C-alpha positions in Angstrom: -88.9 52.3 8.3 -90.3 48.9 7.3 -88.6 49.0 3.9 -85.2 49.7 5.4 -85.6 46.9 7.9 -86.5 44.6 5.1 -83.4 45.7 3.2 -81.2 45.1 6.2 -82.8 41.7 6.7 -82.2 40.8 3.0 -78.6 41.9 3.2 -78.0 39.9 6.3 -79.7 36.8 4.8 -77.8 37.1 1.6 -74.5 37.5 3.4 -75.2 34.5 5.6 -76.0 32.2 2.7 -73.1 33.6 0.7 -70.8 32.8 3.7 -72.2 29.2 3.7 -71.7 28.8 0.0 -68.2 30.1 0.1 -67.4 27.8 3.0 -68.7 24.9 0.8 -66.5 26.1 -2.1 -63.4 26.2 0.0 -64.1 22.8 1.7 -65.5 21.0 -1.3 -63.9 17.8 -2.3 -66.1 17.1 -5.3 -67.2 19.1 -8.3 -70.9 18.5 -7.3 -70.5 20.4 -4.1 -68.6 23.1 -5.9 -71.2 23.6 -8.6 -74.0 23.4 -6.1 -72.6 26.1 -3.9 -71.8 28.4 -6.9 -75.4 28.0 -8.1 -76.7 28.6 -4.6 -74.7 31.8 -4.2 -75.8 33.0 -7.6 -79.4 32.3 -6.7 -79.1 34.2 -3.5 -77.5 37.1 -5.4 -80.3 37.2 -7.9 -82.9 37.2 -5.0 -81.0 40.1 -3.4 -81.0 42.3 -6.4 -84.7 41.5 -7.1 -85.6 42.6 -3.6 -83.6 45.8 -4.1 -85.4 46.4 -7.3 -88.8 45.9 -5.7 -88.0 48.4 -3.0 
């Protein structure tokens, strides 16, 4: 039960940060914001798959 709750929490967190990073991508006026948001979403994706692997 606790693992499934952790999985749901991880998915929700990854989705939340992905939404923020995609919002930054679509609203970015500079390449710095664009590259930062892409790196951020990639980092969150890596964390997500690591947490899946640890379960």
